[in-house]
Every structure is written in structure tokens, then in C-alpha cells.
N, C-alpha and C positions, 0 to 999 in steps of 0.2 A: 139243450142248444144255448150257447153263448153269444150275446150281441156284443160287436166291438165297433166303433167307430170306424165307418167307412165299410168294412168288413167285418162279418159275422160268421162263426164257424162252430160247430159242436164235435167234439170227440171224446167219446166215453173213457175214461179211464185214466187221465193224463193228471198229473203229476205232484209233487213231492212237499211234504210237511215239515215247515220251519219248527226246531224245536223251541227256540224262543217263543215264537207266536204260541205254540202249544201250552207253555208255561204260562204266559198271560193269560191265555182263554181259562186254563185250570184255575187261575187265581181268581179271576172274574167270575166264574161258576159258582167258587167258593162264597165269595163274598155278596152274591147277588141275594136279593131277598127269596124266599121260599116261593113265593107266587109269581115271580119272573121266570116262566117257563122256557122263554126264547134263550135267555142267556143260559140257564142251566143245561139244557138239553142240546142245542145247536149252535153253540158260540162260533161266531166267525174265525176263520183261521187265515192267517196271512204269511207270504213267505217272499224272500229276495229273489229266489234262485229257480222258483217253480213249484208246482204243487202235485200232489197225487190224493185224487179223492176217488173213494170206490165205496162199494156198500158195507166192508167188512175191515176191520184193522188188519189182518194178516195178508189181504190182498193189497193193501196200501203200503204194507211193510215191504212187500215184495218189489213193487216200483220204485220204492225209496232207495231201496238195495242197488238197483241199476243205476240210478242218477249219481249216487254216492261212489259208485265205481267208474265213474266217466261215462255212462251211457246216456242216450238222449230219450225224448219223449217216446218214441216208440218203442224202444227196448223196454222201456218201463211199462207200457200199454201190454206188450205181450206178457209179460212177466205178471202182471196183475190178471190177464186173460186166464193163465195157467193156474194161479193160486185161487181164484174167485171161486172155483168149482168145490173148493175145500171148505171155505168159509160159508157160502151160502149154495151147498148144492141143490137145494130146492129152487133156486132162482139162476144158476149159472152152470155153464158146462161147456167142455170144448165141442160135445155133441149139438150143441144147439145151434140157431141163427143168430147173426148178428150185422151191424152196418158200422162203417165208419166214415165221418166226414172231418177231413183236414184240410188245412193250408198249407201248400208248399211252398215255402218262400222262396226257393231257388228259381223256380218256374212263375211264382206270382199267381198260380192258378189255385182254385179250391177242387177237391177231389173227393170223389165217393167210392168206397170199396163195399159192394155186396157179398156178404160170407152165408150165402142163404142156399142151403143143401134142399133138393126137391123131394116129394114123397117118392117111394119105391114105384118103379115101373108095373111091378107085379100087382099093385095096389087095385083092387076093385071099389070105385068110389060108391056104388049103388049098394055095396055089402056092408057098408059102414055106418055106424049110429052113432048118436052123440056120446054114448059112453065109450065106444070103442075109439073114436077121435080125440078122446081127453085122456085115455090112459090104456096101456096094454101095448102088445107086441108091434101093433101096425099103427099106432098112433105116432111112432117115431119118423123122422125126416132122415135123409143122409147127412151126417155131421157137416156142419158149415163152418163153425167158429175156428176150429183147428186149422184149416186150410188158410182161412182169412188171415189169423195171426202168422203163418208162414210168409204169405204173401207181403203183408206188411213190414215183416222183418226184412225180408230180403229186399224192398226196395227204399225202404227208408231207415231201417234199423243198423246199428254199426256192431252189435255184440253177437256172440255166437248163440245157438240154442243151447248150447251147454250152460252158458250164462244165464239166460233168461229164464231157464226152466229149472234150475237148481235150487231156488227156494221152494218151488211147488213139490218138487221130488222128495226134498228133505221133509217137509211136513207131511206129506202123503205116508213115507216111509215110518217117521217115527211118532207121528199123531200130534195133535195139539187138543187142549180142552175146550169143548165146544160151549156156545153161550146158551142162556135158556130160550132164546127165540129159535135157534136151530133145534134144540131138544123139544120144543112144543111141535115144531112141524113135523118131525120125526114119529114124535107119539100121535099126531092126528093123521099121518100117512102109513100108519104101521100095517095096515091090511094090505094095500098096495105093495108096499116094500116087502112083505112076507111073501109075495107070489112068486119071486124068483130068488133061489139060494144064493147067486151071487151078489144081489143087493143086501139080502137079508143078513149075511155074514159082516157087512160093513156097518149098518144103521141097526142092527137087531141082534148084537153079539149074545149068545144064550136065549134068543128068543124074546127078549125085552129090548124096548127102545133106549138109546143112550140118552143117559140125562147129564143136564148142565155139569159141566166139570169134568166129564169123563172124556177121556181121550178117543177121537174119531182117526182111525188109520185107513187108508186106502192103498194097499201095495199094489194092486193091480192097476191103479191109476199110475202110480209111480213107474211101476214096469212099461206101461205104454210111452210114457214120456221118455225113458229110457232107451226103449227103440229107435225112437225118432233122433234123439241124440247120438246115439251108435251109429244111425245111418249117415249123418252127418259128418261124425268123426272119421267113418271109413272111406268116405267120400274124399275128405281132405288129405286122408293118407295116401290117397292114390293121386294127388296135385290136382283135385279138382277146384275150380274157384269156390267163391263163397256162396255165389247163387246157385252154382251146380250142388254145392253140398246141400242147400237148404232144400233143393228140388228133389234131391235123393230121399229126403226125409219125407218131404209130401209124397211122393210114390209109394214109400213103404207103407204109408197109413191107407192110401187111397188104392194102392195097386199091388199091395204085397201082402205078408202074412198078416198085417192088422185087419186087412179088408176080408180076407179069407175066414179069420176069427168072427168076423161080424156075420158073415155068412152061415158058419157053422153053427153059432148060438142062435140065429133067428130060424134056421130050419128046425132044430131042436124044439124050440119054443113056438113053433108053428106060426112064426112069422114071414113075411114077403120079401124082405130087404135082402139083396145080393150083392156079391162082390162087384158085379158089373154096374150097379148104381153107384157104388163109391168111385168107381173109374172114370164115370161119366161127370163127375163133378170138378167146377173150376171155380174160384172166387173171380168176381168181375169188377174192373175197374170202370166207372161211368163217370159221366158228369153229374155233379149234384142238381137238384132242384133250387131254384133261385128266385126271391121275389125282394122288393124293398118294403122296409116299413119306418116310417118318420124319419128318412134320411139315412137309414142303415140299410145294408144289403145283408141278407139274410138266407143262409144255404142250409139245406138239409138233404136226406137221403131220398132216392125215389124209390121205384120199385115197391115191394110190400112193406115198407116202414110206415108207421102209423106217424112217425116225426117227420115223415115227409109233405106228403099233399094236406093232410089234415091240419097240422100246424101252420103251416104257410097260409091255407085258405083264411084260418082263423084269424092270423094276423091281419090279413087283407080285409077281412069283415069289420074287425073292431079299428080298424085304423081312422074310420071317418068319425068315431066317437071321441067326445072329450071324456077320457077316462077317470082324471082326476076329479071331474065333477059329481062322479058316482060315489066319491068318497072312500075311505080305507076298506 
């Protein structure tokens, strides 16, 4: 969450790194004393025309590419969302859930987008255990993020899906050398990853976890993104509007052959998710939660987001205290 004078809003995955600032930060890190970990590891980065900040360099790069090509913040955010599952697959995925809080300058309103898929209707809660809720076929929910990205791109973006998905498709097909953190995560989760051949072939080639510096490729992920791009392009070829073309891609994922592939896989693996679960999903535009804090308006997501009720309540609780008096 970011507070701004008079209006505060948060939006995960916005925008672009200044090369000049990056060079300054690099120089500061090189010249800093060895004991100054703050400067060494997390230098502040400034930019004149926007920033992209994400959990992984390749995700930030995808967003920056959109800005350099004339796209806006929302084009960049969707490109980041598509790339993040490659850089941090243990943390991100188009099949996960997410939330967006944004300020629409044209209307002067703060909006919230809930990209949250539900549990399959066939799931029986009484039969679930802590272990099956944490991992396994029935721990999954209807993919929420990818539908939300398409809603965001449609309403506020300017670029095509072919444009915003291009960086992720290239990296998924050609691969990129993974970092030590991801290599450690793969090694730590190797038993779960080995349970499904489709997952093992990506992260455990030859039966062994990928090591730092080795290429991670995910051609199946690239193929899924290409299917969505193809649906968009086919709709455009029939003179469909931009919104209708994006809707065609949405329908292919949630009501077409991609949804049918979900059902096939879950049936074969004794899971309960069905194509009808995907067909019932829609992202939701809602009004965000709002409070005031020391003269600032603060907005965050409603629904199931911990960044909603929890953070705003905490802000209200501490507002009556002189925090500076407690020291650093």
C-alpha cells in the first residue's frame, strides 16, 4: 500500500526503472561500507517517468518493455503478471488469486478488482485435512489471476494481448537461468513436484532439481498464453472490437478448450475441479475499503484480502499513538 497526500492507493506491479538511477544505486552500493547492508542490498531507485517494482528482475523487465513501447501502467502490470510465474513460480501464477486497487484519474475514483476464483463446487469440506488443503489436487481453486489480468487490460490498458504476453511467451519457450533462491525452493519442494509428471518435467528434468544457472523452460505455459493470443487475433480478424477480442480470449480459457483440459487433468488425477467451475468465474469490480490516517485517505481491497480489513484496522488502532516517541 502506498500513501499519497490526500489520496492513497496501492497497485501491485507498477512501473519502470530509470537506467540512470540504477547506475547511481549500483555505484552507491559499490562504495558503501561492508557493514551498510541497507545500501548494499536494497538501494532506493528513482525514476522520472515511472517505476516497475516486482519480486523478480525478469518480471520488472517485462513491465519496462511495455512502457518503452508506449504502453501504460496497466499494460505493464499485465505483462508483469504473465512473467512473474516464470521468475517466482513458487510465489506467483496465473492460476492463483489476486487483488488490484487503482486510482482512475479520468473518473477521480479509486477502484478495486477482485481476481479470486472459488473452490470447486464438488469439493467436500468435511473430507479435507490440513495436508490436503495445503497441497494436492483438491488444494487448488479456480484460476483467478488470468481472468483479472484480462479484465484490467480491457478496461484500462491500451496494448494487445499479443504485445503484453510476448515477453513471457519468449522466456517460457527459450528458458532463462534461474537464481539460487528458486533453485533452493525447487529442491525443498521436490517431493511434491515429483508427484505429477507434468510438473516434474519442468522443475525436475532427469529426476533432479534444477540448479542455479540452469535454464527453466515451460513450453506448456507458453502454449496456453499463445492460445489466448490466438483467440484474440482470430476475433480481430472477424472485425471484433478490442474488448470483444479480449473477451474471446477470456472465454477460451474459462469456457473453451483450456477449461476442458483442466477437467481432463483433474479427473485423471482424482481431483474434483470441472470445466463448469471455470465457466462460473468472473472477476469483480468493487468499491475498495477506505479509512483516513493522519490526514491521508487510505484505500485497500475488500473481500478476502488481508491487505483490506486488517491493514486499515491496524492504521486506525495506531493513529492515536505518538509513534515517533517509541523510537526507531
